[in-house]
C-alpha positions as CSV (number, residue, x, y, z in Angstrom):
1,M,17.3,8.6,-7.3
2,L,17.0,11.8,-5.4
3,R,15.5,14.8,-7.0
4,T,16.2,18.5,-6.5
5,V,13.5,20.9,-5.6
6,A,13.9,22.5,-9.0
7,D,13.0,19.2,-10.6
8,R,9.4,19.6,-9.4
9,A,6.8,22.2,-10.2
10,R,5.3,21.6,-6.7
11,P,8.2,20.8,-4.5
12,L,7.5,19.4,-1.1
13,R,3.7,19.1,-1.8
14,R,2.5,17.3,-4.8
15,T,4.8,14.3,-4.3
16,S,6.7,12.7,-1.5
17,A,8.2,16.0,-0.3
18,V,11.6,16.6,-1.8
19,V,12.6,13.0,-2.1
20,G,11.6,9.9,-3.9
21,A,11.2,7.7,-0.8
22,V,11.9,7.3,2.9
23,A,13.3,4.2,4.6
24,L,12.2,3.3,8.0
25,T,15.2,4.5,9.8
26,A,16.8,6.8,7.3
27,L,16.1,10.3,6.1
28,A,16.0,11.1,2.4
29,L,17.4,14.5,1.5
30,A,17.6,16.6,-1.7
31,A,19.8,19.1,-3.3
32,A,19.3,22.8,-3.4
33,P,16.8,24.6,-5.7
34,A,18.4,25.8,-8.9
35,S,17.9,29.4,-7.7
36,A,19.1,28.8,-4.1
37,D,22.1,30.8,-2.9
38,N,24.4,28.5,-0.9
39,T,25.5,31.4,1.3
40,R,22.0,31.6,2.8
41,P,21.5,30.9,6.5
42,G,21.3,27.3,7.4
43,L,18.0,25.9,8.7
44,V,18.1,22.7,10.8
45,L,15.2,20.7,12.1
46,G,14.9,19.6,15.7
47,L,15.6,16.0,16.7
48,L,13.0,13.7,15.0
49,K,12.3,10.2,16.1
50,P,10.1,7.4,14.7
51,V,6.5,7.5,16.0
52,T,5.3,4.2,17.3
53,G,2.4,2.9,19.4
54,V,-0.3,5.2,18.0
55,K,-3.7,3.6,17.8
56,P,-6.6,4.1,15.2
57,G,-8.9,6.7,16.6
58,G,-6.1,8.5,18.4
59,S,-3.9,11.4,17.4
60,F,-0.3,12.7,17.9
61,E,1.4,16.0,17.6
62,L,3.6,17.0,14.7
63,P,7.2,17.9,15.4
64,G,8.1,21.5,14.4
65,A,11.2,22.6,16.2
66,F,14.0,24.1,14.1
67,A,17.0,26.4,14.4
68,N,18.5,29.1,12.3
69,K,22.2,28.1,12.4
70,G,23.2,30.7,9.9
71,T,24.5,34.3,10.4
72,E,21.6,36.2,8.9
73,T,18.2,37.1,10.2
74,L,15.3,35.6,8.3
75,D,12.0,37.5,7.8
76,K,9.9,34.5,7.1
77,V,10.0,30.7,7.2
78,W,7.7,27.9,6.1
79,L,7.0,24.5,7.8
80,T,5.6,21.9,5.4
81,Y,4.2,18.5,6.4
82,S,3.4,15.5,4.2
83,F,1.8,12.4,5.4
84,S,0.3,9.1,4.1
85,R,-3.2,8.0,3.7
86,G,-3.6,6.4,7.2
87,L,-3.3,9.9,8.8
88,T,-5.4,13.0,8.4
89,H,-5.8,16.5,9.8
90,Q,-8.8,18.4,11.2
91,E,-9.0,22.1,11.6
92,L,-5.9,24.1,10.4
93,P,-4.7,27.5,11.6
94,S,-5.4,30.3,9.1
95,N,-1.7,30.7,8.4
96,C,-1.6,27.0,7.2
97,E,-3.0,25.7,4.0
98,H,-3.5,22.5,2.0
99,P,-3.9,21.9,-1.8
100,R,-7.4,22.5,-3.2
101,G,-9.1,19.2,-3.8
102,E,-7.6,17.6,-0.8
103,R,-10.1,16.6,1.9
104,L,-10.2,14.4,4.9
105,G,-9.6,10.8,3.9
106,A,-8.5,11.6,0.3
107,P,-5.4,13.5,-1.0
108,A,-5.7,15.9,-3.9
109,V,-3.7,13.4,-6.0
110,P,-4.7,9.7,-5.4
111,V,-1.6,8.3,-7.0
112,D,1.5,10.4,-7.6
113,E,3.8,10.4,-10.7
114,E,6.0,7.7,-9.0
115,G,3.0,5.4,-8.7
116,L,2.8,5.8,-5.0
117,P,-0.4,6.5,-3.1
118,G,-0.9,10.2,-3.0
119,K,0.1,12.1,0.1
120,Y,-1.5,14.9,2.1
121,F,0.3,18.2,2.4
122,V,0.0,21.1,4.8
123,T,2.2,24.2,4.7
124,C,2.3,26.8,7.5
125,E,3.8,30.3,6.8
126,F,5.4,32.2,9.7
127,D,5.7,35.9,8.8
128,Q,8.0,36.8,11.7
129,T,11.7,37.4,12.4
130,V,13.9,34.3,12.9
131,E,17.2,35.3,14.6
132,P,20.5,33.6,14.0
133,G,21.4,31.0,16.5
134,A,17.9,30.8,17.9
135,V,15.6,27.7,18.2
136,Y,11.9,28.0,17.4
137,A,8.7,25.9,17.3
138,P,5.0,26.7,16.7
139,E,3.3,27.9,19.9
140,K,0.7,25.2,19.4
141,A,1.7,22.0,17.6
142,L,-0.4,20.7,14.8
143,S,-1.8,17.3,15.3
144,L,-2.8,14.3,13.0
145,D,-5.6,11.9,13.6
146,V,-4.9,8.1,13.1
147,L,-7.5,6.5,10.8
148,G,-8.9,3.0,11.2
149,H,-6.8,1.7,8.2
150,A,-3.5,3.1,9.5
151,L,-0.5,0.8,10.0
152,Y,2.8,1.7,8.3
153,E,2.5,5.5,7.8
154,H,5.0,8.0,6.6
155,L,5.5,11.6,7.8
156,G,7.7,14.2,6.1
157,V,8.7,17.5,7.7
158,T,10.4,20.4,6.0
159,I,11.6,23.8,7.2
160,S,12.5,26.3,4.5
161,D,13.2,30.0,4.0
162,Y,11.3,30.1,0.7
163,D,7.7,29.3,-0.2
164,P,7.5,25.7,-1.4
165,G,4.2,26.5,-3.1
166,Q,5.8,28.8,-5.6
167,S,6.8,27.5,-9.0
168,E,7.7,28.9,-12.4
169,S,3.9,28.8,-13.3
170,G,3.1,30.9,-10.2
171,P,1.6,30.0,-6.8
172,A,-0.3,26.8,-6.3
173,D,-4.0,26.7,-5.7
174,E,-4.2,26.3,-1.9
175,V,-7.0,26.5,0.7
176,P,-6.2,28.3,4.0
177,G,-7.2,26.9,7.4
178,T,-10.0,28.5,9.4
179,G,-8.6,28.3,12.9
180,P,-6.7,31.0,14.8
181,A,-3.2,31.6,13.4
182,V,-0.3,30.2,15.2
183,K,3.1,31.9,15.9
184,L,6.6,30.8,16.5
185,V,8.0,30.9,20.0
186,E,11.6,30.6,21.0
187,L,12.9,27.5,22.7
188,P,15.9,27.0,24.9
189,S,19.2,26.9,23.0
190,T,19.8,23.4,24.4
191,T,17.0,22.0,22.3
192,P,18.3,18.8,20.5
193,L,18.8,19.5,16.8
194,G,19.7,17.5,13.7
195,G,16.6,15.5,12.7
196,I,17.4,12.0,11.8
197,R,20.1,13.3,9.4
198,P,20.2,17.0,8.5
199,A,20.1,18.2,4.9
200,K,23.1,19.9,3.5
201,N,21.2,22.7,1.9
202,P,21.2,25.9,4.0
203,A,17.8,27.0,2.5
204,Y,15.9,24.1,4.0
205,D,16.0,20.9,6.0
206,Y,13.9,17.8,5.5
207,A,13.3,14.7,7.5
208,G,11.2,11.6,6.8
209,V,9.7,9.9,9.9
210,P,8.1,6.4,10.0
211,V,4.8,6.3,11.9
212,T,3.7,2.8,13.0
213,A,0.2,2.3,14.3
214,V,-1.1,-0.6,16.4
215,N,-3.2,-2.4,13.9
216,T,-3.5,-5.6,11.8
217,A,-4.2,-6.7,8.3
218,D,-5.3,-10.2,7.1
219,F,-3.7,-11.3,3.9
220,Q,-5.6,-14.2,2.3
221,V,-5.5,-16.3,-0.8
222,A,-8.1,-18.4,-2.6
223,A,-8.5,-20.4,-5.8
224,Q,-11.5,-21.0,-8.1
225,L,-11.8,-23.2,-11.2
226,T,-14.4,-22.7,-13.9
227,G,-15.0,-25.0,-17.0
228,R,-14.8,-24.4,-20.7
229,D,-15.6,-26.6,-23.7
230,G,-13.2,-29.5,-24.2
231,Q,-10.3,-30.3,-21.9
232,F,-9.7,-26.7,-20.8
233,V,-10.3,-25.0,-17.5
234,T,-9.7,-21.5,-16.1
235,L,-8.0,-21.1,-12.7
236,E,-8.5,-17.8,-10.8
237,A,-5.9,-17.4,-8.1
238,K,-6.9,-14.6,-5.8
239,F,-5.1,-12.5,-3.2
240,T,-6.9,-10.2,-0.7
241,N,-6.0,-7.8,2.1
242,A,-9.1,-8.1,4.3
243,G,-7.8,-5.3,6.5
244,P,-8.6,-3.5,8.6
245,A,-5.3,-1.8,7.8
246,W,-3.8,-1.0,4.4
247,V,-0.1,-2.2,4.1
248,M,2.9,-0.5,2.5
249,P,5.9,-1.4,4.6
250,D,8.9,1.0,4.7
251,N,7.3,3.2,2.1
252,G,7.7,0.4,-0.5
253,E,11.5,0.4,-0.2
254,S,11.6,-3.4,0.2
255,G,9.8,-4.1,-3.1
256,A,6.5,-5.9,-3.7
257,V,4.1,-6.1,-0.7
258,T,3.9,-9.8,-1.3
259,H,4.3,-12.6,-3.9
260,V,1.5,-15.0,-4.6
261,L,2.8,-18.5,-5.4
262,V,0.6,-20.6,-7.7
263,K,1.3,-24.3,-8.3
264,M,-0.6,-26.2,-11.1
265,P,-2.0,-29.7,-10.7
266,V,-0.1,-32.6,-12.3
267,G,-1.4,-33.4,-15.7
268,T,-2.1,-29.9,-16.7
269,T,-0.2,-27.3,-18.8
270,V,-0.7,-23.5,-18.8
271,T,-1.8,-22.1,-22.1
272,L,-2.2,-18.6,-20.9
273,K,-0.7,-17.1,-17.7
274,A,-2.0,-14.1,-15.8
275,D,-0.5,-10.7,-16.1
276,G,1.8,-10.0,-13.2
277,C,2.9,-13.6,-13.0
278,K,6.2,-15.2,-14.1
279,K,7.1,-18.9,-14.3
280,V,9.6,-19.9,-11.5
281,D,9.6,-23.6,-12.0
282,A,7.8,-26.3,-13.9
283,G,4.1,-25.7,-13.2
284,S,4.8,-23.0,-10.7
285,Y,4.3,-19.2,-10.9
286,S,5.0,-16.2,-8.8
287,C,2.4,-13.3,-9.0
288,I,2.6,-9.7,-7.9
289,P,-0.4,-7.5,-7.2
290,S,-0.8,-4.6,-9.7
291,S,-0.3,-1.9,-7.1
292,Y,3.0,-3.7,-6.4
293,Y,4.3,-1.9,-3.3
294,W,1.1,-1.7,-1.2
295,A,-2.2,-3.3,-0.5
296,N,-5.2,-1.2,0.4
297,E,-7.7,-2.5,2.9
298,N,-10.5,-4.7,1.5
299,S,-8.8,-5.0,-1.9
300,T,-8.6,-8.1,-4.0
301,Y,-6.4,-9.1,-7.0
302,T,-7.3,-11.9,-9.4
303,F,-4.7,-13.8,-11.5
304,P,-6.5,-15.9,-14.2
305,F,-4.7,-18.8,-15.8
306,H,-6.0,-21.0,-18.7
307,L,-5.1,-24.6,-18.3
308,R,-5.3,-27.6,-20.6
309,I,-5.7,-31.0,-19.1
310,V,-3.3,-33.3,-20.9
311,K,-3.6,-36.3,-18.6
312,A,-6.3,-37.3,-16.2
313,V,-4.7,-37.8,-12.8
314,V,-6.8,-39.0,-10.0
315,G,-6.5,-36.5,-7.0
316,A,-4.4,-34.0,-8.9
317,K,-4.0,-31.0,-6.7
318,G,-2.8,-27.4,-7.1
319,S,-2.3,-24.6,-4.6
320,V,-2.2,-20.9,-4.1
321,A,-0.1,-19.5,-1.3
322,L,1.5,-16.4,0.1
323,E,5.3,-16.3,0.0
324,A,7.2,-17.3,3.1
325,K,7.8,-13.8,4.5
326,E,7.4,-12.2,7.9
327,R,4.1,-10.4,8.2
328,P,3.8,-9.4,11.8
329,F,0.6,-7.5,11.1
330,D,-1.1,-10.7,9.9
331,K,-2.3,-12.7,12.8
332,N,-4.4,-15.3,10.9
333,K,-2.1,-17.8,9.1
334,K,-4.8,-20.3,8.3
335,N,-5.9,-18.6,5.1
336,D,-2.4,-18.1,3.7
337,T,-2.7,-21.2,1.6
338,A,-5.6,-22.6,-0.5
339,V,-5.5,-26.0,-2.2
340,F,-7.7,-26.9,-5.3
341,L,-8.4,-30.3,-6.8
342,L,-9.0,-31.5,-10.3
343,G,-11.3,-34.5,-9.3
344,T,-11.7,-37.5,-11.5
345,D,-13.1,-41.0,-11.1
346,G,-10.7,-42.4,-13.8
347,N,-13.7,-43.5,-15.9
348,G,-14.2,-40.3,-17.9
349,S,-17.3,-39.2,-16.1
350,T,-18.2,-35.6,-15.8
351,G,-17.4,-33.9,-12.5
352,G,-20.0,-32.1,-10.4
353,T,-20.0,-28.7,-8.7
354,G,-17.5,-28.3,-5.9
355,S,-17.7,-25.5,-3.3
356,T,-16.4,-24.5,0.0
357,G,-18.1,-25.6,3.2
358,G,-18.6,-22.1,4.3
359,G,-17.2,-18.6,4.3
360,S,-17.8,-15.1,5.4
361,T,-19.6,-12.4,3.5
362,G,-17.2,-10.0,2.0
363,G,-17.6,-6.3,2.4
364,T,-17.0,-3.8,-0.3
365,G,-13.7,-1.9,0.0
366,S,-11.5,0.3,-2.1
367,T,-9.3,-1.3,-4.7
368,G,-5.5,-1.3,-4.3
369,G,-5.2,1.2,-7.1
370,S,-2.9,0.8,-10.0
371,G,0.8,1.2,-10.2
372,S,3.5,0.5,-12.7
373,T,4.4,-3.1,-13.2
374,S,7.8,-4.5,-12.5
375,S,10.1,-6.1,-15.0
376,T,9.3,-9.5,-13.5
377,G,5.6,-9.2,-13.8
378,G,2.6,-7.1,-14.7
379,S,-0.5,-6.5,-12.8
380,G,-3.4,-8.7,-11.7
381,T,-7.0,-7.6,-11.7
382,A,-8.0,-5.7,-8.6
383,S,-11.6,-5.7,-7.3
384,T,-13.4,-5.3,-4.1
385,G,-14.3,-8.2,-1.9
386,G,-17.4,-10.1,-2.7
387,T,-19.7,-12.5,-0.8
388,G,-18.9,-16.1,-0.1
389,S,-20.9,-18.9,-1.8
390,T,-22.6,-21.6,0.1
391,G,-21.6,-25.2,-0.2
392,G,-23.1,-27.2,-3.1
393,S,-23.1,-30.8,-4.0
394,G,-21.5,-32.7,-6.9
395,S,-23.6,-34.1,-9.6
396,A,-24.2,-37.8,-10.1
397,G,-21.3,-39.8,-11.2
398,S,-18.8,-37.2,-10.0
399,S,-15.9,-38.1,-7.8
400,A,-14.7,-34.5,-7.4
401,S,-14.2,-33.7,-3.7
402,A,-14.1,-30.4,-1.8
403,G,-12.4,-29.4,1.4
404,S,-13.6,-27.1,4.0
405,A,-13.1,-23.4,3.9
406,G,-10.7,-21.7,6.4
407,S,-11.5,-18.7,8.4
408,S,-11.7,-15.4,6.7
409,G,-10.6,-11.9,7.7
410,T,-12.4,-8.7,8.4
411,G,-14.3,-7.3,5.5
412,G,-13.9,-8.3,1.8
413,G,-13.5,-12.0,2.5
414,L,-13.4,-14.3,-0.5
415,A,-15.4,-17.4,0.5
416,N,-16.2,-18.8,-2.9
417,T,-13.0,-20.9,-3.3
418,G,-14.9,-23.8,-4.9
419,A,-15.9,-24.0,-8.5
420,G,-19.1,-22.2,-9.3
421,S,-20.4,-24.5,-12.0
422,T,-20.1,-28.0,-13.6
423,L,-17.0,-28.4,-15.7
424,P,-17.8,-30.1,-19.0
425,L,-14.4,-31.7,-19.4
426,A,-14.2,-34.6,-21.8
427,G,-12.8,-37.6,-19.9
428,V,-12.2,-35.5,-16.8
429,A,-14.4,-34.5,-13.9
430,A,-13.2,-31.1,-12.4
431,A,-14.2,-29.4,-9.2
432,V,-12.7,-26.7,-7.2
433,L,-11.7,-27.0,-3.6
434,A,-10.2,-24.5,-1.2
435,A,-8.6,-26.6,1.6
436,G,-7.9,-25.0,4.9
437,A,-7.9,-21.4,3.9
438,G,-10.7,-20.6,1.7
439,T,-10.3,-16.9,1.1
440,V,-7.9,-14.2,-0.1
441,L,-7.6,-10.6,-0.3
442,L,-4.8,-7.7,-1.2
443,T,-1.2,-4.1,-3.2
444,R,3.5,0.4,-4.9
445,R,4.0,2.6,-7.6
446,R,6.5,2.4,-10.3
447,A,8.5,-0.5,-11.6
448,P,10.9,-2.0,-9.0
449,R,14.1,-0.2,-8.3
450,R,17.1,-1.0,-10.3
C-alpha cells in the first residue's frame, strides 16, 4: 500500500522514501503531502535507468537531472537520495546532509518500521532560482561506493520544492557535509525526462532504481542431531548465507528470500516443530528465515525440531534442502542439500558419535536481523557462523554411519553437520550425517503481503 508524504513524520528519509517498496523495473510513487497545493509547478526527474555491472570496491554517479515543467519560478529545490546497505557515500558537499547517527556502513535506523533493512539518506538543498521549462542537474554529481557485500541494491531519487526534512515536530536532526557546496547548472532542453514513471504530484517526483552488483552469495543448509533421555532426539536444521554478498532480491517484493525444506526420517514423529516452519506433507516441513525477505552475509538460522522415535528403521534418513528456486548468485550447488541418518543395527545397541568428514572454519558475521513473521510461519533462530567440527568415530557396537561433508562457502560455514555427542536412545542408535553438502548459512521485514 502506498503512503502519502503526510503519513510520515520523516518523509523521504527515515523509510524507503515516499513509498513502501520498489520493484525491479517499476517505480513506486506517492500522493501529495496534505498541505501541498496541486497548482504548484510540476517537477519531473530526468530519465532513470537500472544500474547494472557495478563491482564491489567500485563506485557510480548518482542521477540528478530534473526539469521544472510548471509555469512558476521556484526559489529553492531539494534532491534526496535513499540507498540500501550495500552502498555508501564518502564526503558530502556542505549543502547536503544526512541523518545524525548514520555513518559509513550503518544507517541511522538498522531496521525500519516496515521491517526492512534501514536505508541511508542524503538530502541536498539548492538555494537558487529554477526557471519554468528549464532542465537542471548538480554541477558535480554525487557518487556512491559499492561495498563488498553489495548485490541487489536499491536507490531512490526524489526532487521536491519543499524540504523533506521538515515535519510537524520541526526539522530533523541532520549532519551537513564538509565538502565544497555544489550548485545546479542548466542542461539542454532536449535532456530526456520522465524517470521510469513520473509521479503525478507537481510538488515532487520520485523514482526507485534497482542497482545490481557483480557478486555472489553461497546459500547452504546443514543438519545436526543431538540426543535426549529415552527415545527422543533433537534435530537442528540450519540455513546460512555464507556470502560474500547479502541478498534481498527485488526489494523483497517476491516474498521470502528462500524456503528451507525439512524431511523427517521414517519411524519418527515431530513432537515440537521449529518457529517459522509449517507442515506441508507427512513428515515434511517448510521453514522461512526470521528476517524473511533478506539474508545478510555470514548469517545463520537454526530451526530446532523435537522428534520421537516410534519405530526403529535401519538406515532411516532425513534431509534438509533449499527450495527449487533460481538463485543466479549462488554458484555452489553442492551444499544446497544435507542428508542425516538415524543409524541402528536392529539389535537395540546404542549408537556412537557421527560427524562430518571435514568442513571449513566459519567466520563471524552479522546476523540477518529480525523481521515480522509471515502468516505461514514464524522466525528461526539467527546466529553467526561457527567453526566446523572434525570427524569423530562411532562407539563400540554402533552401526550409525556418516557421510562426507560437502564444500562450504566463504565465511560463516557450518561444518558440524554430524551429531556432536552419543545419543542415548533406548533400542535405537542415532548418529548424524551430513551427506554431500555439510554446511548451511542465511534472511525481509513485515509479514508477507496480502
